[in-house]
N, C-alpha and C positions, 0 to 999 in steps of 0.2 A: 719665690714660689709661694703661693698661698694655698694652704691645705686647710680643710674644714673638719670640725668635730661633728659627728652626727649622733643625735639623741633619739630615743623612742619615748614619746610621751612628754616627759619634763626635761628641762635643761639642767641636769644635776648628774652627780657621779653614778648614781644607780641606773640612770637612763641612758648612759653613754654606750653606744654601739661600737663606733670606730672613732679613734682619736685623730688620725690624719688621713682623711678621705681626699682623693684626688679626682674622683669621678663618681657621679651618682646618676643612675638611669632608672626610669620607670618602665618596667617590662611587663605590661598587661596586669598591673596591680601588684607586682613583685618589685620592690625597690632593690636595685642591685648597687652595692657600694664597693668601690674599688680603691685600694691604696696604691701608692706608687711602686710598690714591691709586687703588684699583681695579685695580691690576696683579694678575695671577694666575700662579702657578707650579703646574704639574700634575706629580706624581710618581706615574708609573704603577707598579703592582705593589709598592706600599709599604704599611706599616701603621704606626699610631702605637704606639711602644714605650713612651715616657715622656712625661709632662707634669709639669712643675714649676712650680706657680703662684707660689711665693715667689721663685724665681730667674728666672722669665719665660722658660722655654725649653721646646721640644718636640723630642723625638728621634724620627725616623722610621727604619724598618728595611725593607730590601728583602725581599719574600717570596721564599722558596726552594722550588722545586718538588721 
């Protein structure tokens, strides 16, 4: 099973939101990140900037008005 790390902004310890994400959804501008245990983190006003399937990480970026 491949789980991904999810970061906000930069791929570093300070930017990590979830260490083992199983599912990521874009729900009208709110990114919903689910773990295999059913926990959810919601990141309002973010978008998916980068997905790396080989390295198993996702980078989110905050929308700027």
